[in-house]
C-alpha positions as MATLAB code, in Angstrom:
seq = 'MLESLRNFISDLTGGAKHPGRFEENDYRLAAAALMIHACTVDGTMTGTEREKLRAVQWQNAGISVESAAPAEGVPMYVSGFVIPKNAPNKEGGYAYMNAMLEKSAQENFAIDMGYNPTVTGATVAPDLQKRIGFTPEEQSRLVDLDYGYLAKNDAAMKEWWDKVFKA';
ca = [
      97.465  201.232   41.207;
      97.928  201.625   45.129;
      94.574  200.600   45.817;
      95.153  197.655   43.480;
      98.175  196.700   45.102;
      96.535  197.298   48.660;
      94.062  194.558   47.409;
      96.488  192.293   46.041;
      98.585  192.216   49.338;
      95.257  191.791   51.235;
      94.158  188.846   48.932;
      97.853  187.226   49.618;
      97.408  187.504   53.329;
      93.944  186.358   53.435;
      92.704  189.822   54.127;
      94.393  189.749   57.619;
      94.904  193.397   59.134;
      98.671  193.634   59.837;
      99.398  196.274   62.703;
     101.635  198.165   60.194;
      99.240  197.884   57.425;
      99.681  200.255   54.599;
      97.641  203.705   54.712;
      96.717  205.811   51.970;
      99.552  206.893   49.901;
     101.968  204.880   51.943;
     105.566  204.953   50.318;
     106.020  201.463   51.348;
     103.214  200.460   48.841;
     105.807  201.684   46.254;
     108.488  199.458   47.948;
     106.395  196.451   47.913;
     105.299  196.892   44.380;
     109.004  196.977   43.337;
     109.867  193.880   45.508;
     106.805  191.938   44.052;
     108.012  193.072   40.551;
     111.624  191.505   41.096;
     110.367  188.384   42.489;
     107.790  187.971   39.813;
     109.235  188.908   36.585;
     110.389  185.578   35.950;
     109.812  183.529   39.236;
     113.234  183.514   40.301;
     115.658  186.242   42.146;
     118.932  186.000   40.594;
     122.208  187.939   40.141;
     124.290  189.018   43.134;
     122.675  192.645   43.499;
     119.279  191.331   43.920;
     120.384  188.269   45.913;
     121.961  191.165   48.256;
     118.621  193.052   48.348;
     117.046  189.821   49.528;
     119.732  189.071   52.071;
     119.185  192.947   53.524;
     115.297  192.109   53.542;
     115.895  188.825   55.478;
     118.022  190.627   57.757;
     115.539  193.152   58.474;
     113.180  190.288   59.339;
     115.862  189.113   62.005;
     117.320  186.319   59.875;
     121.615  185.978   60.508;
     122.531  185.997   56.981;
     125.309  187.831   54.901;
     125.654  188.235   51.297;
     128.867  187.821   49.240;
     130.024  189.402   45.808;
     131.689  186.550   43.662;
     135.367  187.303   42.494;
     134.279  186.284   39.197;
     132.056  189.444   38.619;
     129.043  191.106   40.100;
     126.210  190.948   37.433;
     124.356  194.274   37.639;
     120.597  194.206   38.242;
     118.666  197.157   36.215;
     114.997  197.746   37.028;
     113.334  200.209   34.627;
     109.983  201.824   34.390;
     108.317  203.039   31.468;
     104.865  204.868   30.715;
     103.087  203.231   27.567;
     102.809  205.017   24.664;
      98.954  204.803   24.955;
      98.930  205.279   28.900;
      95.400  206.686   29.713;
      97.209  209.000   32.255;
     100.655  210.026   31.052;
     100.395  212.668   33.561;
      99.878  210.532   36.433;
     102.849  208.212   35.186;
     105.069  210.878   35.206;
     104.158  212.044   38.598;
     104.629  208.538   39.981;
     108.031  208.472   38.346;
     109.115  211.816   39.705;
     107.962  210.583   43.075;
     109.946  207.434   42.991;
     113.154  209.639   42.196;
     112.789  211.783   45.106;
     115.479  212.014   47.434;
     113.153  210.955   50.512;
     111.718  207.919   48.494;
     115.336  206.729   47.471;
     116.200  207.019   51.115;
     113.233  205.036   52.210;
     113.775  202.170   49.581;
     117.179  201.818   50.983;
     115.918  201.459   54.577;
     112.779  199.174   53.492;
     114.023  197.137   50.582;
     117.994  197.321   50.555;
     117.969  199.335   47.103;
     121.055  201.658   46.771;
     119.768  205.246   45.906;
     119.825  206.222   42.254;
     119.934  209.780   42.674;
     122.579  211.990   43.909;
     122.245  213.671   47.274;
     120.290  210.665   49.019;
     121.506  210.034   52.562;
     122.203  206.494   53.590;
     123.264  205.694   57.201;
     126.792  204.285   57.431;
     125.555  200.621   58.831;
     123.227  200.605   56.090;
     125.343  201.462   53.540;
     127.609  198.809   54.724;
     124.889  196.056   54.439;
     123.337  197.525   50.833;
     126.360  198.660   49.294;
     129.355  197.375   47.504;
     133.080  198.146   48.447;
     135.071  199.893   45.530;
     136.602  196.644   44.746;
     133.322  194.961   44.305;
     132.127  197.790   42.295;
     134.949  197.266   40.010;
     133.823  193.789   39.157;
     130.411  195.034   38.597;
     129.563  193.462   35.007;
     126.672  194.473   32.574;
     124.698  191.604   31.168;
     124.727  190.619   27.541;
     121.004  191.577   26.954;
     121.419  190.579   23.268;
     122.389  187.130   24.295;
     119.780  186.868   26.962;
     117.036  187.872   24.618;
     117.993  185.503   21.845;
     118.334  182.567   24.297;
     115.629  183.353   26.858;
     113.197  180.360   25.846;
     116.203  177.950   25.869;
     117.233  179.186   29.286;
     113.804  178.975   30.618;
     113.464  175.736   29.383;
     116.451  174.483   31.037;
     115.718  176.183   34.193;
     112.092  174.169   34.510;
     113.618  170.988   33.114;
     116.959  170.676   34.712;
     117.582  172.945   37.611;
     113.648  173.373   38.910;
     112.931  169.799   38.510;
];
């Protein structure tokens, strides 16, 4: 998978060699994979948590931008991983998932992508936590999405997005 991702990124950049290019088993490849996943699931980045991630990435690129949590509520962003029932290498899938949940990987995801760690014991510098985290008051406004409603209305919302908003 890492070689495929490396090739994909090379194709996107026209084969140009970046001075900070990915090396074999570079954890940044997993970070890039997550970022590509977040941006390509439906062609949009929505939700306050994802927008905060994007703002952090822009800040890391030197762009002066801040994020804000709306008073009406902060939609939670959940990204899941699965190992397909018929996966040809289930052991490799479990190794990949376990590696993604390592404390050091979670800490580096916070640094490189702005993702808050999902494991206990991970350390995030206070200045970074201020940029990627949510205050206790903002956390109290986190709301889970109605996934049943979204599944039932996905096609209609996509049609509206394409015809009204995106047009």
